[in-house]
BATIKOL-850660 format. One line per field, with one value per residue (C-alpha): residue number from 1; residue in one letter; x, y, z. Coordinates in steps of 0.25 Angstrom, whole numbers. Layout:
n = (NUM | ...)
res = (a | ...)
c1 = (X | ...)
c2 = (Y | ...)
c3 = (Z | ...)
//
This chain:
n = (1 | 2 | 3 | 4 | 5 | 6 | 7 | 8 | 9 | 10 | 11 | 12 | 13 | 14 | 15 | 16 | 17 | 18 | 19 | 20 | 21 | 22 | 23 | 24 | 25 | 26 | 27 | 28 | 29 | 30 | 31 | 32 | 33 | 34 | 35 | 36 | 37 | 38 | 39 | 40 | 41 | 42 | 43 | 44 | 45 | 46 | 47 | 48 | 49 | 50 | 51 | 52 | 53 | 54 | 55 | 56 | 57 | 58 | 59 | 60 | 61 | 62 | 63 | 64 | 65 | 66 | 67 | 68 | 69 | 70 | 71 | 72 | 73 | 74 | 75 | 76 | 77 | 78 | 79 | 80 | 81 | 82 | 83 | 84 | 85 | 86 | 87 | 88 | 89 | 90 | 91 | 92 | 93 | 94 | 95 | 96 | 97 | 98 | 99 | 100 | 101 | 102 | 103 | 104 | 105 | 106 | 107 | 108 | 109 | 110 | 111 | 112 | 113 | 114 | 115 | 116 | 117 | 118 | 119 | 120 | 121 | 122 | 123 | 124 | 125 | 126 | 127 | 128 | 129 | 130 | 131 | 132 | 133 | 134 | 135 | 136 | 137 | 138 | 139 | 140 | 141 | 142 | 143 | 144 | 145 | 146 | 147 | 148 | 149 | 150 | 151 | 152 | 153 | 154 | 155 | 156 | 157 | 158 | 159 | 160 | 161 | 162 | 163 | 164 | 165 | 166 | 167 | 168 | 169 | 170 | 171 | 172 | 173 | 174 | 175 | 176 | 177 | 178 | 179 | 180 | 181 | 182 | 183 | 184 | 185 | 186 | 187 | 188 | 189 | 190 | 191 | 192 | 193 | 194 | 195 | 196 | 197 | 198 | 199 | 200 | 201 | 202 | 203 | 204 | 205 | 206 | 207 | 208 | 209 | 210 | 211 | 212 | 213 | 214 | 215 | 216 | 217 | 218 | 219 | 220 | 221 | 222 | 223 | 224 | 225 | 226 | 227 | 228 | 229 | 230 | 231 | 232 | 233 | 234 | 235 | 236 | 237 | 238 | 239 | 240 | 241 | 242 | 243 | 244 | 245 | 246 | 247 | 248 | 249 | 250 | 251 | 252 | 253 | 254 | 255 | 256 | 257 | 258 | 259 | 260 | 261 | 262 | 263 | 264 | 265 | 266 | 267 | 268 | 269 | 270 | 271 | 272 | 273 | 274 | 275 | 276)
res = (m | s | g | w | t | t | v | q | l | g | e | v | s | d | f | v | r | g | v | t | f | k | p | t | d | v | v | e | a | g | t | d | g | s | v | p | c | m | r | t | k | n | v | q | l | d | l | d | l | s | d | v | w | w | i | d | r | s | h | v | k | r | d | e | q | y | l | n | e | g | d | l | l | i | s | s | a | n | s | w | n | l | v | g | k | c | s | w | i | p | s | l | e | s | p | s | t | f | g | g | f | v | t | a | l | r | a | k | p | q | q | v | d | p | r | y | l | y | r | f | f | s | s | a | r | v | q | a | t | v | r | s | f | a | r | q | t | t | n | i | s | n | l | d | l | k | r | c | a | a | l | p | i | p | l | p | s | v | e | e | q | r | r | i | a | a | i | l | d | h | a | d | t | l | r | a | k | r | r | e | a | l | a | r | l | d | e | l | t | q | s | i | f | i | d | m | f | g | d | p | a | f | s | v | k | g | a | n | a | v | t | i | g | d | l | l | d | s | a | q | y | g | t | s | e | k | s | g | a | e | g | e | y | a | v | l | r | m | n | n | i | t | y | q | g | q | m | d | l | t | d | l | k | y | t | d | l | p | d | d | k | v | d | r | f | t | v | r | a | g | d | v | l | r | a | p)
c1 = (-10 | -1 | 8 | -1 | -8 | -17 | -16 | -20 | -11 | -10 | -5 | 8 | 10 | 8 | 1 | 9 | 3 | 10 | 15 | 7 | 11 | 7 | 12 | 18 | 28 | 34 | 48 | 59 | 66 | 78 | 74 | 81 | 72 | 62 | 59 | 52 | 37 | 30 | 15 | 5 | 11 | 23 | 14 | 17 | 19 | 33 | 35 | 37 | 48 | 48 | 40 | 42 | 39 | 47 | 43 | 49 | 53 | 45 | 32 | 36 | 30 | 33 | 45 | 35 | 31 | 45 | 43 | 51 | 56 | 45 | 33 | 21 | 17 | 2 | -7 | -16 | -24 | -26 | -36 | -44 | -37 | -23 | -25 | -19 | -7 | 6 | 21 | 32 | 42 | 57 | 69 | 69 | 82 | 76 | 67 | 53 | 39 | 25 | 14 | -1 | -7 | 1 | 4 | 15 | 12 | 24 | 25 | 29 | 40 | 40 | 26 | 24 | 35 | 34 | 34 | 23 | 15 | 18 | 13 | 1 | -4 | -1 | -8 | -20 | -31 | -25 | -24 | -39 | -43 | -36 | -42 | -55 | -52 | -50 | -58 | -62 | -63 | -66 | -53 | -44 | -45 | -39 | -33 | -40 | -27 | -36 | -42 | -29 | -23 | -33 | -31 | -27 | -13 | -10 | 5 | 14 | 27 | 36 | 45 | 34 | 29 | 43 | 43 | 29 | 33 | 46 | 37 | 28 | 39 | 46 | 33 | 32 | 47 | 43 | 32 | 39 | 50 | 39 | 33 | 46 | 49 | 35 | 38 | 52 | 46 | 36 | 48 | 55 | 43 | 41 | 57 | 56 | 45 | 53 | 65 | 58 | 49 | 53 | 46 | 32 | 32 | 44 | 48 | 44 | 55 | 53 | 38 | 27 | 20 | 5 | -7 | -13 | -25 | -19 | -18 | -31 | -43 | -51 | -51 | -62 | -65 | -71 | -85 | -92 | -101 | -101 | -92 | -93 | -90 | -100 | -102 | -100 | -88 | -75 | -71 | -57 | -54 | -42 | -37 | -37 | -25 | -11 | 0 | 7 | -3 | -8 | -23 | -26 | -40 | -40 | -51 | -61 | -75 | -86 | -98 | -109 | -109 | -120 | -118 | -115 | -103 | -96 | -88 | -84 | -78 | -72 | -57 | -49 | -36 | -27 | -34 | -27 | -34 | -29 | -33 | -39)
c2 = (0 | -5 | -17 | -20 | -32 | -36 | -50 | -57 | -55 | -71 | -71 | -63 | -66 | -78 | -77 | -86 | -90 | -89 | -100 | -105 | -106 | -105 | -93 | -104 | -106 | -92 | -94 | -84 | -77 | -83 | -97 | -108 | -113 | -101 | -90 | -76 | -76 | -64 | -61 | -51 | -42 | -41 | -36 | -21 | -10 | -16 | -29 | -28 | -37 | -33 | -44 | -57 | -71 | -83 | -97 | -110 | -112 | -125 | -117 | -112 | -123 | -117 | -108 | -98 | -95 | -88 | -73 | -67 | -53 | -47 | -54 | -47 | -52 | -50 | -50 | -61 | -62 | -50 | -39 | -34 | -21 | -28 | -40 | -39 | -30 | -34 | -32 | -32 | -43 | -37 | -45 | -53 | -57 | -72 | -81 | -77 | -83 | -77 | -83 | -87 | -73 | -67 | -70 | -67 | -62 | -65 | -59 | -67 | -57 | -61 | -55 | -45 | -37 | -39 | -24 | -22 | -33 | -26 | -13 | -19 | -27 | -17 | -6 | 0 | -5 | -20 | -20 | -16 | -26 | -38 | -34 | -34 | -49 | -53 | -63 | -59 | -68 | -64 | -54 | -58 | -55 | -66 | -62 | -68 | -72 | -78 | -65 | -57 | -67 | -62 | -47 | -40 | -34 | -24 | -28 | -20 | -27 | -31 | -20 | -10 | -16 | -14 | 1 | 4 | -3 | 5 | 18 | 14 | 9 | 23 | 30 | 23 | 26 | 41 | 40 | 34 | 45 | 56 | 49 | 48 | 63 | 68 | 60 | 67 | 81 | 77 | 73 | 86 | 94 | 88 | 90 | 105 | 107 | 100 | 107 | 121 | 119 | 106 | 93 | 98 | 84 | 89 | 102 | 116 | 126 | 140 | 139 | 139 | 126 | 126 | 117 | 114 | 119 | 133 | 135 | 130 | 138 | 125 | 110 | 100 | 86 | 84 | 80 | 69 | 69 | 55 | 56 | 48 | 49 | 60 | 74 | 89 | 90 | 81 | 76 | 74 | 62 | 56 | 48 | 61 | 66 | 60 | 56 | 68 | 78 | 79 | 78 | 66 | 69 | 57 | 50 | 60 | 58 | 68 | 73 | 83 | 93 | 102 | 117 | 120 | 110 | 114 | 125 | 117 | 105 | 112 | 109 | 123 | 126 | 126 | 116 | 104 | 90 | 81 | 66 | 63)
c3 = (-125 | -136 | -132 | -120 | -116 | -105 | -99 | -86 | -74 | -72 | -87 | -83 | -68 | -58 | -44 | -34 | -21 | -8 | 1 | 13 | 27 | 42 | 51 | 59 | 47 | 48 | 52 | 56 | 45 | 38 | 44 | 36 | 24 | 26 | 16 | 18 | 15 | 10 | 16 | 14 | 24 | 14 | 3 | 5 | -6 | -6 | -1 | 14 | 19 | 33 | 39 | 31 | 36 | 33 | 30 | 27 | 13 | 12 | 12 | -2 | -11 | -25 | -31 | -35 | -21 | -19 | -22 | -34 | -36 | -44 | -38 | -32 | -18 | -18 | -5 | -9 | 5 | 12 | 17 | 5 | 3 | 4 | -5 | -19 | -13 | -19 | -17 | -27 | -23 | -24 | -23 | -9 | -1 | -1 | -7 | -2 | -3 | 0 | 8 | 5 | 6 | -4 | -19 | -29 | -42 | -51 | -65 | -78 | -81 | -95 | -96 | -85 | -78 | -63 | -59 | -70 | -64 | -50 | -54 | -60 | -49 | -37 | -46 | -39 | -49 | -49 | -33 | -33 | -43 | -36 | -23 | -29 | -33 | -18 | -12 | 1 | 14 | 28 | 30 | 18 | 3 | -6 | -20 | -32 | -39 | -51 | -53 | -51 | -62 | -71 | -70 | -83 | -83 | -94 | -101 | -109 | -113 | -101 | -104 | -104 | -91 | -84 | -89 | -83 | -69 | -69 | -71 | -60 | -50 | -53 | -49 | -37 | -33 | -36 | -27 | -16 | -16 | -16 | -4 | 3 | -1 | 5 | 18 | 19 | 17 | 28 | 38 | 34 | 37 | 51 | 53 | 50 | 59 | 70 | 67 | 67 | 79 | 86 | 88 | 93 | 102 | 110 | 108 | 101 | 98 | 102 | 103 | 113 | 115 | 113 | 112 | 98 | 104 | 106 | 92 | 86 | 82 | 84 | 83 | 81 | 76 | 61 | 57 | 61 | 50 | 42 | 29 | 16 | 1 | 0 | 6 | 5 | 13 | 13 | 26 | 31 | 39 | 46 | 33 | 26 | 35 | 32 | 42 | 35 | 38 | 25 | 18 | 10 | 4 | -5 | 4 | 8 | 15 | 13 | 22 | 23 | 35 | 40 | 36 | 52 | 52 | 39 | 44 | 56 | 49 | 38 | 37 | 33 | 28 | 39 | 48 | 54 | 53 | 64 | 65 | 79)
//
């Protein structure tokens, strides 16, 4: 693309390693001379500040080990599926540091917009790539920062970076609002049901109470045939049923059935699937 360049990630940002301390060095929050210290537990979709450790300020050996607004906090030593996960650092109430199992990725703002850098590093493609770089030990994967620093990052002008980041942020906001709206609609549906019929756990308005078995034509367990990536028939499993009572068909397994079992195990419109 015109006006775009591709450079290595390490040319436009710095990886900063966290401080080292022992669990016995953790002190009560707000102790004189202490600072909040972020850990892997705090690295979530948004920075999780519900459980933050505090340590004595003497453990912070360099000024760069204090977090800045706009840093990316990366889980650099974790289980394989979580290593590389990152959080955006917002404005914090007090100077804060970070532990040895996380790493801060700090943009050089004259070259890369911090929010654009966050969008780049948190993208599914880059997350999969950095995870593939991880060095596996017994139970922990360690991020290979040298290989991460060599990642190619496409760069338009800083102004264009900000525009792209703003568009992606807006899209995320819209998705969050949609999820919230769907959750409220689900709550509304349940409220309408209870208003019309009462809470079935306690009372039923103007209706006779019967057992579910009185209303069923049949009920049976599903097939016990082995399922896998191939087969003639799709198999619906527990993870295909959402907590909201919907079907999620994104991860299906398949099986082959003998002809005499096809009718018995075929799901039909109007059936109810229940997790045991």
